[in-house]
N, C-alpha and C positions, 0 to 999 in steps of 0.2 A: 504493498502500500503505500503509497504518499501522503504524508502527514504535513500541515503547513503550522507554523506556529508562530502567528503573527505577536508580540512582547515576548515572546519566547527566551527570552537570555536571563529573565528571574532565574528562582530555585525551584519554581514549580514549573515552567518552563523545561530547567536541565531536569529534571525526574524524569518528565515525560519523553524528551527527546530522547537520554539514554536508555530508558524502557524501549520504545519503539524501535530504535535503531539495534538494541539486543537482539529484537525478533526480525528484524530483517529489515523493515520499514525503511524509505526513501525519506529522510528528515527536511525539513529545509523551516530555519528559524529566519523570520522577519524579525531586525532587529534595527532602531534608532539610535544605538548608544556606544560611539565609535571605541568605548575603553569594552568594551565586552563582543567585539567581533572579532577573536582571537580565530583562526582558523581551527576547525572540530575533524578528529579523524574519522569520526562515524558520521557529522550531518553538517549540509549547508548553515554558510549564512548569511543571508540576504537583505542587502540596505532597503530601509523603506521611511517616511516620516510620520507615519500613522493619520495621514490627514487629507494625501494628494495621490490619484493615480499616479503610476510610473511603471518602470519596464517589472517589478518586482508581481504587478496583478496577473503576469503570466505564471507564476506558480499555480493557482488557484485554479487554473483551468485544468480541468482534468483531476484534481484534489479528491483522493478518498475521503479524507477530513482533515476540515479547520479549526481548530482551537483556541478562541481566541482569547487571549489572553494582556491584552495590549490595557495601558493605563497607570500612569503615574500612582506612585505608591502613596497610601493614606496613613504611611507613618511618617508625621509632619505635624506642624499646628497648622490649624485651621484658619491662616490668613485669609485674606481675601484672595491675594495673589494665588496663593497653593488651592485656595477651593473651586477658583476658576479653571486650573490646571488640573485637578483631579476630575472634574465634572470635562468639560472640554475634549481632553486626554482621551476618553471611556467614548462618550457621543462620536468623536471625529473618529476615530479608528472603527467606529461598528458600523457609520455608514459609508467610509470608502470601502472599508471590505465587501461590503453590500453591494457597490457599484460595480466592482471586481468581481464578483463574482453571478452580478446579472450581465455582464456582457461577456463570460465565459463562453465559450463553444459545447466544452463538456463543464455544468456547474458541481461543485462540489457534492458529491455524495452524502456526508455529512457535516455540520457545522455543533460544533458546542461552544457556548458562550459563558465565558468565566464570569457569575454572579457571585456572591456574598450571605452568606448566612447571618450580617448583620439584619440583612433585610427587615428580618422579625421584630417582635417587640420585646422589650425587657419585663423578665415575667421568671416567675419563680414556681409557677405550679404546674401547670399541664406543659408537655414538650411541642414545641413546634413543628408538625412534620409537612408534607406539601400538599394536605388534604383539609387540614382543618389549621392550620398555621395559622396566627395572627402575624400581619405585618404593623410594624413599626411606626414611631412618627406622631401619635396620639395620648401615650400614656402622661398620666399624672406627674408634672414637675421635672419631667427629660430633661436633659439638657440641651441648649438649643444647639449644639455641635452634634449631639446625638441623631437632633431631626433633618442633619444635612449630609447624615451618613445615608439615613432610609432613603433621602431624596434623589441621591446620586444612584442609591442600587436600582430604587423605584426608574428613574431615568434613562438608565442602561439598558433595564428590561424592555421599556418601551419600545427603546429604538430598533432592538433585538427586532420584536413582536413586530415591526411596523415595514423590514426590509418585506419585498416581495420576489419568494426564491421556493417555487412551488415544488421544484426538483430537490430539493436540500432540504433532509432532514435532521430537524433544528433541535436540540436542546438547552437548557439554561441550567445552569449548577453553583448552585445556591451552597459554598465550601465554608466548613467551618475554616480553624485552625490548623495547615495541614504540618504534623511533627515530625520534622528528620533531624540530621543534625549536619548539616551545611552550615559552615558559619557565617552566625549574624542573622540566622530564623529564628523562630520565638523560644523555640526550645532553647539553642544555645545562649538566646540573650538569660530565659528562666535561671535555667543551670546555672550561669553566671554569676547571677544575683546568691543561690544557695551557695556556691564556693565562699562567698565572701561573706558569710552570713546575714544575708540580707533575705533571703528565700522564704521568710514566712507569710501570714494571710495578708489580703489584699483588700482594706476597706474593711466593712465586715464578714468578708468572707461568704455571704452568702451566695451570691452572684455564682450561674453556673458557667463553667467554661464549657464548649463543645468542639470538640478537636477528631481530627483523622490522623492513622499512624501514615507516615509516606506511602506503606507499602501499598497498604489498603486505597490510598488516594489513586496510585498510578492502578491497580488493578482495578478501581471500579472505570477507570474513564477505560482503560481497554477494554474491560467488558462491555460498558454503555457502547462501543463501536462496534461490537462483534452483535451486540443484540438490536436488528435492525426494528423492533417495535417497539422500541420506546423515545419517546420526543417528550418535550413540554420540560416541565420543571423534577427537576433531579436534586434533592438535597445530599451532598457529598459529608457525612458526619458520622463517628462511631456510634454503637448505640449506647455506650457509657456518656453521658455529658455527666457532670457531677461540680458540687460548689467549690469557689476555688481555694478553701481552705484547706479539701480536701484533696485536692489539684495539686498547689504549692507539696504539702507533705507528701504526698507521694514521691517527688521529686528529691524530698528530702531525704528521705527514705532508700530512696533506689542510689543515694550519692554516698550515703551513709554521715550526714550532717543530723547533728542531734539536736539544733535548735535554728531557729530561723527568724530572724528580726520581723514584726510585722509592718506594715506601712498603711497605717490609716486616711483615709481619704485625704484630706488635707495635705498630707505630707507630700503622696503620689501627684498632687496639682502641684506642687512646687516642683517635685522633682520634674515632671514633666515638661516643666520651663526650661528646666535648663537641658532635658536632652529633648528638648526641641519636639514634643510628641504629645497627643491628647490622650484624656486620662479613661476616655472610651472604652479603649483595646482593652482594657483589664477591670473596666468598672461595671458595664455593662452585662446584664444578663444573657445568655446565650443558650438556651436552652432548644437545642435543635437535634432532630432525628431523621431518620428517612425510613420511610414506612415503603417506599417505591421499590426500592432496592430491596429490601427484607424479602416486600412481596414478590417480586422477581424473579425471586432465588440467588440473588447474590449473597456470599458470605463472608461477614468480614474477617481476618485473621485473630485483628488487635480488636478486641470490646472491653477491656478493662485499664484503666490510664495506670495503674500501678504498676501493671505488666510491659506496657509499652513502653513507661517510662525504666523502667531496668535495663528495659530491650536497649533503648537508647543512650541507658547511658553507658550500657558493656561495651557498645559499641563505641564509642565516644574512648573510650579506656584503652581500646584496643586500636585505637589512632584511625578508624575507619569512618570518614565523613562520608556517606553515599555515595 
């Protein structure tokens, strides 16, 4: 198969590119980051700007799979300039990919569109699944920055739904935090806090953390590619979301740390200013599961966070970084 990964130079794109190349696929990464355009032995990297049609568009003609991962990172302060870039980078790339696919003599067979589990409401009670999940944005006393994230996610999905591509099967992937061992990823950052004695409870610790192990993320993506009857919304999240207090405890136990200093909400706000990020990433309760994957027969290898955290720590101790 030919697999095209717009915006595939980041962590998730690298995981997918490696896995698809390993099973013999022809992999093409569309990248607009010069520093990341290093030659790869197993896949091609093609320039694009994520906004305008160019020679890159020919890669979509006859492609079996397009997995759109393009969009500016949300791990930043939500200044007006950053907000504009976060939103426009997603909408513009989706629009121009749609134009390229519509012009192709043979349109892509499958389009997987990256979205986010953040689209769901902040809640502690029932889990959000594809059928009964509640979209966020209307929660009482929700910070304005949380509503911005919801607006981005819903606008991104609307832009994707508006594309006229009758010959292409389309799937929206509302993905939880993918836990892998690549440097700079979420697990790497959290483990770094634990190693420095700072990996305690965040806020009141009640907020749920939804996650998916990198191996299951890759397996689920390839499984969806191979099941032509599935389209629409699919949550990529393990069956075992858990409160932040338990989530962090599992990382400490996996590393062998006896204590971890807690971080109250006010302290997180100060830390977020210095780190140039937002506390939403740790304080919003993301209780998300996938009933579609389970109902269609996909089996998660990693369902329990303590087991997954221990495996990731062992991998890091052994010097294996995915």
